[in-house]
N, C-alpha and C positions, 0 to 999 in steps of 0.2 A: 408474348411471354413476359411475365412480370419479373421485377428484380428479385422478389422473394423466392420465385421459382428457381432462379439462377443460384441463389445462396442456400438452397435446401441441401440437406445431407442426403445424398442418393443412397439407395439400397446397396448392400454389399455386392461387389462384383466377384465373379468366379473366373479365374484364369486357368486354362488348361494347355500345357505344353506336352504334346504326344509324340514320342519317338522322333525327336527332331535331330537332324544331322545337317551340318553346314561346313563346306570346304571353301578355301580361297586359293587362287593361283598365285604362286610366288616364283621368284627366280630359280628356286630349287625344285619347283614342281608344285603339285597340289598339297596343301596343308589342311588337315581336317581339324577345324576349330571346335566343333561339337560333334559328339558321336552318340547317337541314339539316346538323347536326353529327354526325360519325361519329368514333369513337375506340375503339381496342382496347387494353386493359391486361392483361398476362398475366405469368405466372411470378414473382409476388411483387414486381412492379415498384413503385418509389416514383416517382410521376408528379406533377409540379407544374403547376398551371394558373395562367398569368400573363396579365395584361392590365389595361387601365384600368378604372375604375369603370363599371359598366353594360354590360360586355362579355359577361355571361352565365356567368361562372365559378361563382358561388355557385348560380345557377339550375341548372346542370348537376350540381353536387354534391348539391343537394337532390333532383334526379331520381334520381341514383344511390343515395342514401340511402333513397329511397322516400317522401320527405316531400311529394312532388308528382308529378303525372303529365304526360307529354308531350302536346302537341297532336297530334303525329304522330310516327311512328318508334317504335322499340322499344329497351329496355335489358334486358340479361340478364347473369346471373352463373352461370358453369358451365353454360350452356345453359338455365337456368331464368329465365323472364321476371321482371323487377322491376316489381311493380305496387303495392307498399306497403312499409312498413318491415319489417325482419326481423332476426333474431339474427345473420345472416351479415354484417351491415353495422353497424359502430359509427360514432358521430358525435361530433366534438369541435368546439365553436364558439369564436369569439373571446372571448365571455364564458363564464366557467367554469361558470355555472349550478349551483353547488353548493347543497345544502340547508343553510341556516344552523342549523337545529335538530338536525342530525346531526353527529357528529364525523367525522373523516377516514375511519375504518374504516366507519362507517355509510353514508357517501356511496358508497364503493366497493361495499359490500354491496347497495346499492339495486338495481342492475341484476341482480345475481346472484339476488336474491329472486324474479326472474321465471323462474328455472330450477327447476321442481319436482323434477327428477331429483336435485338436490343436497340433502343434509341441512345443518343449521346448521353443523356442524363443518367440512364440506367447503367451504362458502361462505367461512367465516372463513379457512381455510387458503389458498384461492385469492386472497382479498382481500389477505391479508398478503403473499403472493408478489408481487403486482403493485405493492404499495406499496414493497416492497423494491426491485423492479425500477426504479422511478422515483426511488429515493433518499429515501423517506419512512418507512422502517421504524421510526424512532424517534419518529414523530409520529402514530401510528395513533389515539391518543385525544385529539389536539389538536382544539380547536374551530376552525371555519372562520375566524372573525374574528381568530384569533391568527396566521394564516398570511400570508406575503407574497404578492404577485401571482404570482410564479413558482411558489411552492409550491402555490397554488390550482390553477394549470394542470397541475401534476404530478398532483394528486389527480384532476382531470378526465380526464387521460390514463389513469391507472390504472383509473378507472371505465369508460372506453370500451374498454379492453383486457381487463378482467376476464371478460366473457362469451365471450372468445375468438372474436371475429368474423373472418370471412374477409377482409373489406375494412374499412379504417379511413378514414373521410371526415373531413378536417380543414379547417375554414374559418377561415383567418387566425388560428390559435390563439395566436400570439405577438405580434400586432400592437400590443397595448396595453402591452407590457412594455418595460422599459428595455433598452438595448443589451447591457449585461453579462449580464443575466438571459437574454436571447434567445440569446446565444452559448453559455451553459451548456446551455440546452435544446436547441440544435442538436446539441451533443455527445451529450446524453442520448438524443435521438430517434434519432440514427444508431446508437448502441449497441443500443437496444431493437429497432430495425428489423433489425439484424444478428442478434440473438438469436432473435427471434420470427418473422422472415420474413413479416411481414404485407404484403399489398397495400395501399398507401397512396395516396390521392388527396388532394393538398394544395393548397388555394387560397391565393394570396398576391399582393400588389401588389409585393413586394420581389424584384427579379430576383436579387440576390446570395443571398438566402435560398433561392430556388428552386434555384440552382446548387449551393449548399452541401448541400442535402438530396436533390435528385432524381436519378434515373437518366435521366429525360427531362423536358424543359421544353416544355409545350404553350402556344404563344402565341396568345391570342385578340385579336380586334379587334371593336369595337362597331358597332352600328347597321347591320344587325343582328349579333348575336353569331355569329361564325364562327371556326373554327380557321384561322389564317393560316400558321403555320409550326411545326415541331417541331425540337427540338435534343436530341441525345443527349449526355449528360454522362459522359464516360469518365475521370473523376478518381478516384484511389484514395481509399478511406475509411480512417479518419475524415478529414473535410475541415475545413480552417480557413477561415472566411469571409474572413479578411484575407490569404489567400495570393495571390500574383501570378497563378498559373495560374487560380484561381477568378475573379479579377477580369477576366482576359482573356475567359473564357467569358461573364461577365456583361455585359461591354462589347459583345460581339457580339450578344447578345440584345437589349440596350437599343437598339442601333443599328437592328436590325430592327424593333423596336417603334416607334421614331420614324419610320422610313420608311413603315410602314403607316399611321401616324396622319397623316403629311404627304400621302400619296396620297388618304386619305379626305377631308381638308380641301379638296384641289384638286377632287375629284369633286363636293363639295357646293357 
């Protein structure tokens, strides 16, 4: 397989979550994290999952990534069942999880080393391409401890993108960063999404962040975790998180979130 094949823009993936339920055993007994959740993501969508802590967002992301299995229901990508991890799905977490004994290039090469079809020169070419894409072309031989928090997350993003997955799962990747760094990464991620056409599932607590990035915002409610409402975001890209139009969408979603929480409190 040539390097150009690895760098190609793959056709859009279609992700189907069909009546998925997931429970965990706790000291207080069984906790239902997801209750009969169904969701379809297609045509290279950027979908953001939003809701309070404990509503099942990260649980669903782990199921999509194949890091866990559902109690009932099914998940599939392009008609193929998701039962374990796979190269078609990349994952990026809140913590960058970089290897401190490897430099920037070595960290991005790590995932590519699992692709036996590539030789060393091809792996290096692909790693350099993605480091350029995330704005770190001048830092390929830097040590991890020399990087800022935002730069570390850029390396993690390049590492997740380098194997050319069909779906990128992102679990609050910018939550620990300062506001200015987050805003720059919002711009970077929108640019990368536009260039590479990846299907992205993005978990966040931040409603404005979700509106800034997503084509669609999926609102979860806890106890048990269910999808309560979905919002289509028809704002032109690139989006500015401080814009009035974006704030109006965020206010609408925040209002819906508060209403669902109020109804749940009354029911309890």
